C-alpha positions as CSV (number, residue, x, y, z in Angstrom):
1,M,1.0,26.0,61.3
2,K,0.4,27.8,58.1
3,N,2.1,26.4,55.0
4,M,4.7,29.0,54.0
5,I,5.9,27.3,50.8
6,K,5.9,29.6,47.8
7,N,8.2,27.8,45.4
8,V,8.6,24.2,44.2
9,V,12.1,23.1,43.2
10,L,12.2,20.0,41.1
11,D,14.8,17.5,40.3
12,M,14.7,16.4,36.6
13,G,15.8,12.8,36.3
14,N,13.2,10.3,37.6
15,V,11.0,13.1,38.8
16,L,10.1,14.7,35.4
17,L,11.9,12.6,32.9
18,D,12.7,8.9,32.9
19,Y,16.4,8.5,32.9
20,N,16.8,5.0,31.5
21,P,20.2,4.1,29.9
22,E,18.9,0.6,29.2
23,A,16.7,2.0,26.5
24,V,19.8,3.5,24.8
25,L,21.8,0.3,25.2
26,N,19.0,-1.7,23.7
27,M,18.7,0.7,20.8
28,F,22.4,0.7,19.7
29,C,24.0,-2.5,21.1
30,S,23.7,-6.0,19.5
31,S,24.9,-8.3,22.3
32,D,24.8,-8.5,26.0
33,E,28.6,-8.3,26.2
34,E,28.5,-5.0,24.2
35,K,25.7,-3.6,26.5
36,N,27.6,-4.6,29.7
37,I,30.9,-3.0,28.6
38,I,29.3,0.2,27.4
39,R,27.0,0.4,30.5
40,E,30.0,0.0,32.8
41,E,32.4,2.4,31.0
42,L,30.0,5.1,29.7
43,F,27.1,5.3,32.0
44,L,28.9,4.2,35.2
45,G,32.3,5.5,34.4
46,P,33.9,8.7,35.9
47,E,33.2,10.7,32.8
48,W,29.4,10.7,33.5
49,L,29.7,12.7,36.7
50,M,32.4,14.8,35.0
51,G,29.8,15.8,32.5
52,D,27.2,16.6,35.1
53,K,29.8,18.7,37.0
54,G,30.7,20.6,33.8
55,E,34.3,19.4,33.7
56,I,33.8,17.9,30.2
57,K,31.2,18.5,27.4
58,D,29.0,15.7,26.1
59,K,30.8,15.8,22.8
60,D,34.1,15.0,24.5
61,R,32.9,11.8,26.3
62,F,33.3,9.3,23.5
63,D,37.0,10.1,23.1
64,L,37.7,9.7,26.8
65,V,35.7,6.5,27.2
66,K,36.8,4.7,24.0
67,V,40.2,3.9,25.3
68,R,38.6,1.4,27.7
69,V,36.2,-0.2,25.2
70,P,37.2,-2.8,22.5
71,E,37.4,-1.1,19.0
72,K,34.7,-3.4,17.6
73,Y,32.2,-1.7,20.0
74,H,33.2,1.8,19.2
75,E,30.3,2.5,16.8
76,A,27.8,1.5,19.4
77,L,29.7,3.5,22.0
78,R,29.7,6.6,19.8
79,N,25.9,6.3,19.3
80,C,25.3,5.8,23.0
81,A,27.6,8.7,24.0
82,D,26.2,11.1,21.4
83,K,22.5,10.2,21.4
84,W,21.8,9.1,24.9
85,G,19.3,12.0,25.3
86,V,16.7,9.9,23.4
87,C,16.1,8.0,26.6
88,M,14.9,11.1,28.5
89,I,11.2,10.4,28.1
90,P,8.7,12.4,30.2
91,L,7.1,10.4,33.0
92,D,3.4,9.9,32.9
93,G,1.7,12.9,34.4
94,A,4.8,15.0,34.7
95,R,3.7,17.8,32.4
96,E,0.3,18.0,33.9
97,F,1.9,18.1,37.4
98,C,4.1,21.1,36.4
99,E,1.1,22.9,35.0
100,R,-0.9,22.2,38.2
101,V,1.9,23.6,40.3
102,K,1.8,26.8,38.3
103,E,-2.0,27.0,38.4
104,L,-1.9,26.8,42.2
105,G,0.3,29.9,42.2
106,F,3.7,28.5,43.2
107,G,6.9,29.4,41.6
108,I,8.4,26.4,39.8
109,Y,12.1,25.7,39.3
110,V,14.3,22.9,38.1
111,L,17.5,22.1,40.0
112,S,19.3,19.2,38.2
113,N,22.5,17.3,38.0
114,A,22.9,17.4,34.3
115,S,25.4,17.8,31.5
116,D,25.2,20.2,28.6
117,L,23.0,17.9,26.6
118,F,20.2,18.9,29.0
119,Y,19.5,21.8,26.7
120,D,18.8,19.4,23.8
121,Y,16.3,17.1,25.4
122,F,14.7,19.0,28.2
123,P,13.0,21.7,26.1
124,K,11.1,18.9,24.3
125,F,9.4,18.3,27.6
126,L,8.5,21.9,28.4
127,P,10.1,25.2,27.2
128,L,12.7,26.6,29.6
129,D,10.7,29.8,30.0
130,F,7.8,27.8,31.4
131,F,9.8,27.7,34.6
132,N,10.8,30.6,36.9
133,G,14.3,29.3,36.8
134,V,16.3,26.3,35.5
135,F,19.5,25.5,37.3
136,V,21.8,22.9,35.7
137,S,24.8,21.7,37.7
138,S,27.2,21.6,34.7
139,N,26.9,25.4,34.4
140,Y,28.1,25.9,38.0
141,L,30.8,23.2,38.4
142,M,29.1,21.6,41.4
143,L,26.8,18.7,42.1
144,K,23.9,17.7,44.4
145,P,24.0,16.7,47.2
146,D,26.8,19.2,48.0
147,V,25.0,21.8,50.2
148,A,26.8,24.5,48.2
149,I,24.7,23.9,45.1
150,Y,21.5,24.5,46.9
151,K,22.8,27.6,48.5
152,K,24.0,28.8,45.1
153,F,20.6,28.1,43.6
154,L,18.8,30.1,46.3
155,E,21.2,33.0,45.8
156,E,20.9,32.9,42.0
157,Y,17.1,33.3,42.1
158,G,16.8,35.4,45.4
159,L,14.8,32.7,47.1
160,V,14.3,32.1,50.8
161,A,15.2,28.5,51.7
162,D,12.2,27.8,54.0
163,E,9.8,29.1,51.4
164,C,10.9,26.3,49.0
165,L,9.9,22.7,48.7
166,F,12.6,20.6,47.1
167,V,11.5,17.4,45.3
168,D,13.9,14.7,44.4
169,D,13.8,10.9,44.1
170,R,17.2,10.4,45.8
171,E,17.5,10.4,49.6
172,D,21.0,11.9,49.5
173,N,19.8,14.8,47.4
174,V,16.9,15.7,49.6
175,G,19.3,15.5,52.5
176,G,21.5,18.1,51.0
177,A,18.6,20.4,50.4
178,K,17.5,20.0,54.1
179,Q,21.0,21.0,55.2
180,A,20.5,24.2,53.1
181,G,17.3,24.9,55.0
182,M,14.8,23.9,52.4
183,N,11.6,21.9,52.9
184,I,12.0,18.5,51.3
185,F,9.9,15.8,49.7
186,Q,11.4,12.5,48.5
187,F,9.5,11.6,45.3
188,K,8.4,8.0,44.9
189,G,6.3,8.3,41.8
190,D,3.0,9.9,43.0
191,Y,2.5,13.6,41.9
192,N,-0.7,13.8,44.0
193,Q,1.4,13.4,47.2
194,V,3.4,16.5,46.2
195,I,0.3,18.5,45.4
196,D,-1.2,17.4,48.8
197,R,2.0,18.5,50.5
198,L,1.7,21.9,48.8
199,T,-2.0,22.5,49.4
200,K,-2.4,21.0,52.9
201,G,1.0,21.5,54.4
202,E,2.5,19.0,56.8
């Protein structure tokens, strides 16, 4: 069967950029106890998803989380809350992969669960206008893997679901895209496999 894919839709975290909170904790915390508390309350606390869903701004997160963190750790918490974007380092080969997708003639989009800080760190990877579209969850008050976000994305850019290949590292997120009618690829670190899927089909 002829490959009908015209567009590649990419997750951001752990597909293009390495989301690694441990790098931030190591940078700003001075003890294991401090790291453990801030990891639990900031990166694993409810405010993290609230930011991705657009219910709060990144600048609000410290004040919401600090009530659960001992005062002696507030300086480190503030640094982690305000500067965590420094951990969003491009994965090896990510930029070249995006350039290759464009060279092959595919539309290229980003569909990411991300807070408003996305617009600070992501353009350091590639300019937003490199992509045909960049869809950030916090702007739409919804999150992957809710099928509604994929449908909203398709509607926003006027795309046909079965002409899109959605690439994400998380099984639940590719599952949501499949429900929305998109072709899916669960990313496990090898960009060549994605290129093969695009050029050779199933």
